[in-house]
N, C-alpha and C positions, 0 to 999 in steps of 0.2 A: 535695391530693396527686395526682400524676399517675401513672396506672397503665398498664402495658403488658400488658393481659390479652387473651387470645383471646376470641372470641365465646362459646365454650363456658364459659370461666371466668367471664365477665361474667354469663351467664345463670344459672350455678350460684350466683353470689353475688347473684342477683336485681337486677342492674344493667342498665338499659336506656338506649339512646341515644334522642334526640329522635324520629328516624324510626320506631323500633320502637314507641314510645308512640303516635305518631300513627297508625300502621297498626292497632294493637290497638283504638284508640278511634274510628277512622274520621274523624279530623280532620286538618287541615293541620299540617305541621311548624312553620309560622310561628305557629300558635296556641300550641303548646307552648312555643316560644321566647319569645313575648310574655308568657305567664303566668310563666315563669321570670324574665324581665327585670324584671317589675313586682313580683316577690316572692311570687307566689301559689304557686309550686312551688319546692321547695328542691333545689338541685343537690347530689347526694351526692358526686360526684367528677368528674374529667376523665380522658379517655384521653390517651395520649401525643400523639395528633394533635389534642388540645384539644377533642374532642367532649364535650359535657356528658353525665354519667351520672346517672340517677335511680334511687332504690330503687323497684322495681316495685310492691310492695304499697302503699307510701306514696303514690306518685304516682297510682296508679289510684283509691285511696280519696279523695284530695284532688280529683281531677278529677271524680269522681262527686258530691262535695259542691258543687263549683263549679257543675256543671250544674244540680243541684237548686236552688241559690240563684238562678242566672240564670233558671231557669224560673219562679221566684217573683217575678221582676221586679227583682232587685237588680242594681246596676251593679257593675263590677269593683272600683271604689273601695270600695263598701259591703261587698262580699265580703271584700276585703282587711282592712277594719276588723273584720269578723266574726271573721276568723282571728287578729286581734291583730297584724297586720303593720304 
């Protein structure tokens, strides 16, 4: 579903764009995009301009778990299997 929300409305609904997630976590946008492309992150919605939107709490928790598993030496494919994707 494509939404035409203002930034205030998106934030009130806990929806973040890729760049906002990257800024919070101190990582590159391409990393967030890659994780979404391979199925590690779930896209909650899209803006009218076709930007991906993610649920803030869900994506931050998932990224923390991905980091934890990467720190333990798991590959992205192994992490994906761990999540059941």
